[in-house]
C-alpha positions as CSV (number, residue, x, y, z in Angstrom):
1,X,0.0,0.1,0.0
2,X,3.1,2.2,0.1
3,X,2.9,3.4,-3.4
4,X,4.6,6.6,-4.6
5,X,1.9,9.4,-4.8
6,X,-0.9,7.0,-3.7
7,X,-3.4,8.5,-1.3
8,X,-6.0,6.1,0.5
9,X,-9.1,7.0,2.2
10,X,-9.5,5.1,5.5
11,X,-12.4,3.0,3.8
12,X,-10.6,2.3,0.7
13,X,-7.3,1.3,2.6
14,X,-9.5,-1.0,4.9
15,X,-11.2,-2.7,1.7
16,X,-7.7,-3.3,0.1
17,X,-6.4,-4.9,3.4
18,X,-9.5,-7.1,3.8
19,X,-9.1,-8.4,0.3
20,X,-5.4,-9.1,0.9
21,X,-6.1,-11.0,4.0
22,X,-8.9,-13.1,2.2
23,X,-6.2,-14.0,-0.4
24,X,-3.5,-14.6,2.2
25,X,-5.8,-16.9,4.2
26,X,-7.0,-18.9,0.9
27,X,-10.7,-17.8,1.7
28,X,-11.0,-15.7,-1.3
29,X,-13.0,-18.3,-3.4
30,X,-15.6,-18.9,-0.4
31,X,-15.9,-15.1,0.1
32,X,-16.3,-14.5,-3.6
33,X,-19.0,-17.2,-3.9
34,X,-20.8,-15.6,-0.8
35,X,-20.5,-12.2,-2.4
36,X,-22.0,-13.2,-5.7
37,X,-25.0,-14.9,-3.9
38,X,-25.6,-11.8,-1.8
39,X,-25.5,-9.6,-5.0
40,X,-27.9,-11.8,-6.9
41,X,-30.1,-11.7,-4.0
42,X,-30.0,-8.0,-3.7
43,X,-30.1,-7.1,-7.4
44,X,-32.5,-9.8,-8.8
45,X,-34.3,-12.1,-6.3
46,X,-35.3,-8.9,-4.3
47,X,-37.5,-7.7,-7.3
48,X,-39.8,-10.7,-7.4
49,X,-42.5,-11.8,-5.0
50,X,-41.3,-14.2,-2.4
51,X,-37.9,-13.5,-3.9
52,X,-38.5,-16.4,-6.3
53,X,-36.9,-15.5,-9.8
54,X,-39.0,-17.2,-12.6
55,X,-37.3,-20.1,-14.5
56,X,-35.6,-19.1,-17.9
57,X,-37.7,-20.2,-20.9
58,X,-35.6,-22.9,-22.9
59,X,-34.7,-21.6,-26.3
60,X,-36.5,-24.6,-28.0
61,X,-39.8,-23.3,-26.9
62,X,-39.1,-19.9,-28.3
63,X,-40.8,-19.1,-31.9
64,X,-38.4,-20.0,-34.8
65,X,-36.9,-17.3,-37.0
66,X,-38.6,-16.7,-40.5
67,X,-37.1,-18.8,-43.1
68,X,-37.2,-15.9,-45.6
69,X,-34.1,-14.6,-44.0
70,X,-33.2,-11.0,-42.8
71,X,-34.9,-7.9,-43.9
72,X,-32.9,-6.1,-46.7
73,X,-32.7,-2.4,-47.4
74,X,-34.0,-1.7,-50.8
75,X,-33.4,1.6,-52.4
76,X,-35.8,3.1,-55.1
77,X,-34.5,4.0,-58.5
78,X,-32.7,7.1,-58.6
79,X,-31.6,7.2,-55.0
80,X,-28.1,7.0,-54.1
């Protein structure tokens, strides 16, 4: 943390030290899994009733694209 010209706020320095401690103790992977679960709950599950996120619809049940192919841009005669 002793970098030339670096300035640390107390909160920023504490966050970096905590992450370094997690890495040094080999607990980082378990922490990161917990962190992602909490982020999912806060950002996704909390948006649904009873914190139940609906299942994703399998792609096989979605309508198939048209056999005609993609739309093409057609210019009228005389347009450049």
